[in-house]
C-alpha positions, 0 to 999 in steps of 0.5 A: 499499500506504501508504494501505491500511496506514494505514486498516488500522491505524486500523480495528484500532487503534480497536478496542483503545481501552478502554471505547469500545463500538465507536464508534471502529471505526464512525467509522473505517469510515464515513470509509473508506466516504465515500472509497470511495463517492467513488473507486470510480465514478471508478476504473471511469470511469462517466460520472456518478459523483457519483449513483452514489457517493452511493447507494453511500455511504447504503446502506453507511452504513445497513448499518454503522449497522444492524450496529452497533445490531443486538440482541441481538448485532451482525451482518450480517442487514440488509446484504441488505436494504440491498442490495435498496433500494440496487439500486432507487436505483442504477436510479433514478439512471440513469433520471434522467439521461435517455434520451440518457445513455450507459452506463446499464447499466454505471453501475448494474453498477459501482454495485451492485458498489461497494455489495456491496463497501462494505456488507460492510465493516460486518463490521468494525463488527460485530466492533468491538463486542466485545473478544473479537473484536479478536484475530481483527481483529489476525490478519486485519490481519497477513495482509492486510499479508502478502498485500499486501507482494509487490505492492510489489515490482513483481513479474509477477502470476503471482508475486505472486498466490501469494506474497501468498497463502502469505504470508498463510496463514503469517502468519496461522498465526504470528499465532495465538501472540498469543492462546492461545485461537486455534488455528493451523489456524483462524488459517491458514484466516483468513490464507488467506481475507483473502489471497485477497481481497487478492491477487484484488482486485490482480489485477482492478485490474492487469487494469483499468489500475490507479489514477491519481488520489488518489480512485482509489487510496483506492477501490482500497486500500478495496476489499479492506479492506471485503470482509475485514470480512465475511470476518472476521465469518463466520470468527469465527462458524465459530470460535466 
C-alpha cells in the first residue's frame, strides 16, 4: 500500500503545481508506466518478460503522449488505435521467439492485458491538463486510499472486498465537500467506481498468489491506479 500511496500522491500533487500545463502529471505517469511495464510480465510469470514489457511500455507511452497533445481538448481517442498496433507487436514478439518457445499464447494474453491496463493511465494525463479537473483527481485519490486501507489489515477477502468498497463510496461522498461545485451523489458514484477497481484488482492478485519481488510489487500497486485514471476521466465527462 505504501508504494501505491506514494505514486498516487505524486500524480495528484503534480496536478496542483501552478502554471505547469500538465507536464508534471505526464512525467509522473511516464515513470509509473515504466515501472508497471517492467513488473507486469514478471508478476504474471511469462517466460520472456523483456519483449512483452517493452511493447507494453511503448504502447502506453504513445497513448499518454497523444492524450496530452490531443486537440482541441485532451482525451483518450488514441487509446484504441494504440492498443490495435500494440496487439500486432505483441504477436510479433512471440513469433520472433521461435517455434520451440513455450507459453507464447499466454505471453500474448498477459501482454495484451498489460497494454490495456497501462494505456488506461492516459486518463490521468488528460485530467492533468486542466486545473478544473484536479478536484476530481483529489476525490478519486482519497477514495482509492479508502478502498486500499482494509487490505493492510490482513482480513479475509470476503471482508476486505465489501469493506473497501463501502469506505471508497463514503470517503468519495465526504470529499465532495472540498469543492462546492461537486455534488455528493456524483462524488459517491466516482468513489464507488474507483473503489471497485481497487478491491477487484486486490482480489485477483490474491488469487494469483500476490507479488513477491520489488518489480512485482510495483506492477501490483500500479495496475489499479492506472485503470482509475480512465475511470475518473470518463466520470468527469458524465459529470460535466
